[in-house]
C-alpha positions in Angstrom: 138.2 62.4 111.9 139.1 65.8 110.8 136.2 68.3 110.3 136.0 70.2 107.1 136.6 73.8 108.2 136.0 75.4 104.7 133.6 78.4 104.7 130.9 76.3 103.0 131.2 73.3 105.3 131.0 75.5 108.5 128.1 77.5 107.2 126.4 74.2 106.3 126.7 73.0 109.9 125.5 76.3 111.4 122.1 74.9 112.6 123.8 72.0 114.2 126.4 74.4 115.9 123.6 76.8 117.1 121.5 74.0 118.5 124.5 72.9 120.7 125.5 76.4 121.6 122.0 77.6 122.7 120.3 74.5 123.9 117.2 75.3 121.8 116.0 73.2 118.9 114.4 75.8 116.6 112.9 73.1 114.5 110.2 72.5 117.1 108.7 75.9 116.3 108.5 75.5 112.6 105.4 74.8 110.6 107.1 73.7 107.5 106.0 76.8 105.7 106.1 80.6 106.3 104.8 80.5 109.9 106.5 79.6 113.1 105.4 79.6 116.7 107.0 82.8 118.1 105.4 82.7 121.5 106.3 79.2 122.0 109.9 80.1 121.2 109.8 83.0 123.6 108.7 80.6 126.3 111.9 78.7 125.9 113.6 81.1 128.3 111.7 79.3 131.1 111.6 82.4 133.2 108.7 84.5 134.2 109.0 88.3 134.1 109.3 88.3 138.0 112.1 85.7 137.8 113.9 87.8 135.2 113.8 90.8 137.4 115.3 88.8 140.2 118.2 87.4 137.9 119.0 91.0 136.8 118.7 92.4 140.2 121.2 89.9 141.5 123.9 91.5 139.4 122.8 95.1 139.8 120.9 95.3 136.5 117.6 97.2 136.1 115.7 99.4 138.3 117.2 102.3 136.5 116.3 106.0 137.2 113.4 107.7 135.4 114.3 111.3 134.9 112.2 114.3 133.8 114.1 116.4 131.3 112.5 119.8 132.4 114.9 122.1 130.6 114.6 120.2 127.3 110.8 120.3 127.8 110.9 124.1 128.2 113.0 124.4 125.0 110.6 122.2 123.1 107.7 124.3 124.2 109.3 127.4 123.1 109.5 125.9 119.6 106.1 124.2 119.5 102.7 125.8 118.6 100.7 127.1 121.5 99.5 124.4 123.8 102.0 121.9 122.4 105.1 120.4 123.9 104.8 117.1 125.9 106.8 116.5 129.0 110.1 114.6 128.1 111.4 111.9 130.3 114.5 109.8 130.0 115.1 106.2 131.3 118.7 106.3 132.3 119.9 102.9 131.3 123.6 104.1 131.6 123.1 103.3 135.2 123.5 99.7 134.5 126.7 97.9 135.4 128.1 97.9 131.8 126.6 101.4 131.0 123.7 100.4 128.7 120.4 98.6 128.5 122.1 95.7 126.9 123.1 94.6 130.5 119.4 93.4 130.6 119.9 91.1 127.6 123.3 89.8 128.8 122.2 89.2 132.4 119.5 86.7 131.5 121.7 84.9 128.8 124.8 84.6 130.9 122.8 83.4 133.9 121.1 80.8 131.7 124.5 79.6 130.3 125.9 79.1 133.8 122.8 77.3 134.8 123.1 74.9 131.9 126.8 74.2 132.8 128.5 76.0 130.0 132.0 77.0 130.8 131.9 80.3 128.8 130.0 82.6 126.5 130.6 84.0 123.1 128.9 87.1 121.4 129.5 88.5 118.0 129.1 92.3 118.4 130.9 95.6 117.9 128.5 97.4 120.3 127.6 97.8 124.0 126.4 94.3 124.1 129.9 92.9 124.1 130.7 95.0 127.2 127.5 93.7 128.9 128.2 90.0 128.1 131.8 90.5 129.4 130.6 92.2 132.6 127.9 89.6 133.3 130.4 86.8 132.6 132.9 88.2 135.1 130.1 88.2 137.7 129.0 84.7 137.0 132.6 83.4 136.8 132.4 82.3 133.1 134.9 82.7 130.3 134.0 85.3 127.6 135.0 85.8 124.0 133.7 88.8 122.1 134.1 88.8 118.2 134.1 92.2 116.7 134.1 93.8 113.3 136.4 96.6 114.1 138.7 97.5 111.1 138.5 98.2 107.4 141.1 96.5 105.0 143.6 99.3 105.9 143.6 98.3 109.5 141.7 101.5 110.5 139.3 101.1 113.4 136.5 103.4 114.5 137.2 105.0 118.0 133.8 104.0 119.3 134.4 100.3 118.5 137.9 100.3 119.8 136.6 101.9 123.1 134.1 99.0 123.4 137.0 96.5 122.9 138.8 98.2 125.7 135.8 97.9 128.0 135.3 94.3 127.1 139.0 93.5 127.9 138.7 95.5 131.2 136.0 92.9 132.2 138.4 90.0 131.4 137.0 89.0 128.0 139.1 87.9 125.1 138.3 90.1 122.2 138.9 88.9 118.6 138.9 91.9 116.2 138.2 91.4 112.4 138.0 93.4 109.3 134.5 94.1 108.0 133.0 91.3 105.9 131.6 87.8 105.9 134.4 86.4 108.1 132.6 87.5 111.2 129.9 84.9 111.2 132.3 82.3 110.0 134.8 83.0 112.9 131.8 83.1 115.3 130.6 79.5 114.3 134.2 78.2 114.4 134.6 79.5 118.0 131.4 78.2 119.1 132.2 74.7 117.7 135.8 74.7 118.9 135.0 75.9 122.5 131.6 74.4 123.3 130.7 77.9 124.8 127.2 79.3 124.9 126.0 81.6 122.2 124.9 84.6 124.0 123.4 86.1 120.9 121.5 89.3 121.0 118.7 87.7 119.2 117.8 84.7 121.2 114.6 84.5 123.4 116.8 85.2 126.5 118.2 88.4 125.1 114.9 89.9 124.0 113.0 88.7 127.2 115.7 90.5 129.2 114.5 93.8 127.8 110.9 93.2 128.8 111.9 94.2 132.3 112.7 97.7 130.8 109.3 98.2 129.3 107.6 96.9 132.5 109.7 99.2 134.6 108.7 102.2 132.5 104.9 101.5 133.1 105.4 100.8 136.8 107.5 103.8 137.4 105.1 106.1 135.7 102.1 104.7 137.6 103.9 105.3 140.9 105.1 108.8 139.9 102.3 110.2 137.7 99.4 107.8 138.3 99.3 106.8 134.7 101.1 105.3 131.7 103.2 107.5 129.4 101.6 108.4 126.0 104.6 107.7 123.8 107.8 105.6 124.4 110.5 106.2 121.8 113.0 103.3 121.3 116.3 103.5 119.6 116.1 100.9 116.8 118.9 98.8 115.2 118.4 95.1 115.0 115.0 95.4 116.7 115.5 93.8 120.1 115.4 97.0 122.0 112.0 98.0 120.7 110.6 94.3 120.7 111.6 93.8 124.3 110.4 97.2 125.6 107.1 96.8 123.8 106.5 93.3 125.1 107.3 94.6 128.7 104.7 97.3 128.3 102.1 94.9 127.1 102.9 92.6 130.2 102.3 95.6 132.4 98.9 96.2 130.7 100.1 99.4 129.1 98.4 98.7 125.8 97.6 102.3 125.0 101.2 103.4 124.8 102.4 104.3 121.3 105.7 102.7 120.6 108.0 104.6 118.2 111.2 103.4 116.8 114.0 105.9 116.0 117.1 105.4 114.0 120.0 107.6 112.7 119.6 108.2 109.0 122.6 106.5 107.2 120.8 105.9 103.9 123.3 105.4 101.2 125.9 103.8 103.2 126.3 100.0 103.1 127.2 98.5 106.4 129.3 95.6 104.9 131.3 97.9 102.6 135.0 98.2 103.3 135.2 101.6 101.8 132.2 103.0 103.7 132.8 101.2 107.0 134.5 104.3 108.4 132.3 106.9 106.8 129.7 106.6 109.4 129.8 108.1 112.9 127.3 105.7 114.5 127.9 102.0 114.8 124.5 101.1 116.1 120.9 102.6 116.2 121.0 103.5 112.6 119.0 102.6 109.4 121.9 100.3 108.2 120.6 97.9 110.8 117.1 99.2 111.4 115.7 98.7 107.9 117.2 95.4 106.9 116.4 93.8 110.2 112.9 95.0 110.2 112.2 93.7 106.7 114.0 90.4 107.4 114.8 89.7 111.1 115.9 86.2 110.5 119.2 87.5 109.0 120.6 87.3 112.5 123.0 84.8 114.0 120.2 82.4 115.1 117.7 80.4 113.0 114.8 82.6 114.1 115.2 85.9 115.6 113.3 86.8 118.7 113.6 90.5 117.8 110.7 91.2 115.5 110.0 95.1 115.6 107.2 95.1 113.0 105.1 93.1 115.6 105.1 96.0 117.9 106.0 99.2 116.2 103.4 102.0 115.8 105.6 104.6 114.2 109.2 104.7 112.8 111.3 108.0 112.5 114.8 108.9 111.5 117.0 111.7 112.8 120.3 112.9 111.2 123.8 112.3 112.7 124.2 116.1 113.3 120.8 116.2 115.2 121.9 113.4 117.6 125.4 114.9 118.3 123.5 118.3 118.9 121.1 116.6 121.3 123.9 114.9 123.1 125.5 118.3 123.9 122.1 119.7 124.8 121.6 116.9 127.4 124.9 117.6 129.0 124.5 121.4 129.0 120.9 121.8 129.8 120.2 118.7 132.0 123.7 118.0 133.4 123.8 114.4 131.9 126.7 113.4 129.7 125.7 110.3 127.9 127.0 108.4 124.7 125.7 109.8 121.3 124.2 106.6 120.0 121.9 106.2 123.0 120.6 109.7 122.4 119.0 108.8 119.1 115.7 108.3 120.9 116.0 111.5 122.8 116.6 113.5 119.6 113.5 112.0 118.1 111.5 112.5 121.4 112.5 116.2 121.4 111.0 116.7 117.9 107.9 114.5 118.5 107.2 116.3 121.9 106.4 119.4 119.8 103.5 117.6 118.1 101.9 116.5 121.4 99.7 118.5 123.9 101.6 119.9 127.0 99.6 117.3 129.2 101.1 114.4 127.3 104.3 112.4 128.3 106.9 111.1 126.0 109.9 108.9 127.1 113.2 108.2 125.5 113.7 104.8 126.9 117.5 104.4 127.0 120.8 106.1 127.5 124.3 104.7 127.2 127.7 105.5 128.9 130.1 107.7 127.2 133.9 108.3 127.4 137.1 107.7 125.4 136.2 106.8 121.8 132.4 107.0 122.5 132.5 110.7 123.2 131.6 113.3 120.5 135.0 114.7 120.1 137.0 111.7 119.1 134.1 110.6 116.8 134.0 114.0 115.1 137.8 114.0 114.8 137.7 110.6 113.2 135.1 111.8 110.8 137.2 114.8 109.7 140.2 112.4 109.2 137.9 110.3 106.9 137.0 113.3 104.7 133.7 114.1 106.3 132.8 117.8 106.2 131.3 119.1 109.5 129.3 122.4 109.8 126.2 124.1 111.0 123.1 124.3 108.8 120.0 122.3 108.1 120.4 118.7 109.1 117.9 117.6 106.5 120.6 118.4 103.9 123.0 116.0 105.4 124.4 113.4 103.2 125.7 110.3 105.1 129.3 109.5 104.2 129.9 113.1 102.9 129.0 115.5 105.8 127.6 116.0 109.3 125.4 119.0 109.7 124.6 120.4 113.1 121.4 122.2 113.3 122.1 125.9 113.4 119.1 126.3 115.7 117.1 123.8 117.8 114.0 124.3 115.6 115.9 122.4 112.8 115.8 119.2 114.8 112.9 117.3 113.0 112.2 113.6 113.0 111.3 112.3 109.7 108.7 109.4 109.2 109.5 106.2 107.5 106.5 104.5 105.7 106.1 101.5 108.1 103.5 99.9 105.7 106.2 99.9 103.0 108.5 97.9 105.4 105.7 95.6 106.2 105.2 94.9 102.6 108.9 94.2 102.1 108.9 91.9 105.0 105.9 89.9 103.7 107.6 89.6 100.3 110.8 88.4 101.9 108.9 85.8 103.9 107.5 84.4 100.7 110.8 84.5 98.8 112.8 82.9 101.5 110.4 80.0 101.9 110.1 79.7 98.1 106.3 79.2 98.3 103.6 79.8 95.8 100.9 78.9 98.1 100.5 79.6 101.8 98.2 78.2 104.5 95.7 80.0 106.7 98.2 79.6 109.5 100.7 81.4 107.5 98.4 84.2 106.8 97.6 84.6 110.5 101.2 84.6 111.3 102.0 87.4 108.8 99.2 89.5 110.3 100.6 89.1 113.7 104.3 89.6 112.6 103.4 92.9 110.9 100.9 94.2 113.4 98.4 94.7 110.4 95.2 93.0 109.3 94.0 90.2 106.9 93.1 92.6 104.2 96.5 94.3 104.2 98.4 90.9 104.0 96.0 89.5 101.3 96.6 92.5 99.1 100.4 92.0 99.2 100.1 88.3 98.6 97.7 89.0 95.6 100.3 91.3 94.2 102.8 88.6 94.4 100.5 85.9 92.9 100.4 83.8 96.1 97.4 81.6 96.6 96.0 81.0 100.2 95.0 77.5 100.9 91.8 76.8 103.0 
């Protein structure tokens, strides 16, 4: 019997396809209303933190260096008020086999796929995760397919994405490159159904739990080195998995007093699915085009329930401009002798600014770096921007207009992180939960779930429900 391969039919089978491709029945976590059992879902990995560390260690993942940025700290203290300027540290995740923290996510997912007997793995990503999955699949002897949104309708691809495709192919993966638009998820589902491969999604419990080792390592390394936990950990935020996993790892280490800050590149005004705007941005990850929508509705991901839920853990959320991150990338290379990819320096740019708010005896950590080279380097990215009509100059980055210009700070003092109203994001998330579930009444269980999923309190959630004329049963 021939299957109906129309867009509507394939999308209608997505839950069935996902269940076969992940080995998780997401229905068992559902309450039938707004709430679902998040922690029960996270336990579906079947691995303890210690076991995850062993799995990752077997392929050279994790246990990455913790480096003090002494020269950047000195510069921050010159700019800060007297007595201010926290010590800045960097967790050098570029030391992982594929060159980014995403090796942690991929290691657990690919290991599990092999354990379950899958012959191959598939991931839909234009980012470092594709290289991480391809690398781990090569180590585990599995086939690998990476599906990328790479080009606009004119066939023009961003140098950073093309570089990532090269890296995936170097590891032996088959890379399927698509134009921007809805065909990505449709093609992804088709491939999962056709091949029977494992869905190594970024957003499964395996992917998020893999990052827990990063947060745990940070706490353990600081206790060994400094005799205490850091005060602030800044996480580059896109789909939310980096922040979620790091925060959960800190909690598992008992580092409950650490402030967790999300940082994204400000690309407000650019639509990520727009063909005309696709090549107007110089960052393909770690930006507000993912960070905001995934925070306010995490379940837009390629699994029924995303394990990446940043509002559960975030204490503060800031943005930095493209020019600020490029400038910090050059500063890292010239002041600290570390050449790392621009997107991974989003958290460092934010940390440099936030350090100036903190006392000198405080510690702030930028929790990831990524590899650089070829299309991921500053020079090809800026050349590509110019070719797409983007003006580049020195000035005040706060005047930067994404899609029109990139403004490098004319002095380091112009690097200033800008706060996003986290409560506003929480409000949007709660409204989305109500609208997506099509409910006019929610249960006490739903209420408690929304409190946990927004790291808020009953009064806050009740006030938003009241605004939307939602009754609470019981």
